[in-house]
C-alpha angles and dihedrals in degrees: 000000000000119000111242111243133169090250093056095042093051091044091049093044092051092046089050088061094045097236129137125236089256093052091050089047091054091048096050096038101249139106120276087242090061092056091048089052089050093046087045090053091241095112134051110207124228120254089256091051092046089055090050093048090048093051096043094049099035091240127151105265092207090056093049091049093054092046093049095041108022092181088064088071090065093047093048101036107020125232115355095239108020089176093068099058100028131004112254113255091245090065095049092049092047096053093045095050098090091176093059091044092052096042092055092038092235109189125214088250091053089048087055093054095043090051087058090049087053090057093054097067142338113290110203104197130031089230091068088068089058086051093052089044094053090047090054092048093050093050090049090053090051093051092054 
């Protein structure tokens, strides 16, 4: 599996449109050699140039930003895996809400599974755990 890089995404986006480096360069206002350097991973475009590349190739500007400037992901999204260093607030609010746990009859075994779910990625709302729990329960019913 090839790691996604800015160079690869730009090159694939350009190829998908069937345009040359020279044509892309003309569209975004730089020299063809600059496009070659970007696609070769030797240059990191400015924010303004990223915006023009994104617009011209129809690529996600946020994805391009994070590929060109990986540290920007931390500033925009926080730590990569907040669950590893500290439990997300949603998990703490979920397990401390006895009324919610009682109303949905959450068992200790189910809490154990949901705790693992909370470590996979940030969960923004305690109600999302109820959704996951119901999905697990429905899957178990279908398997019986």
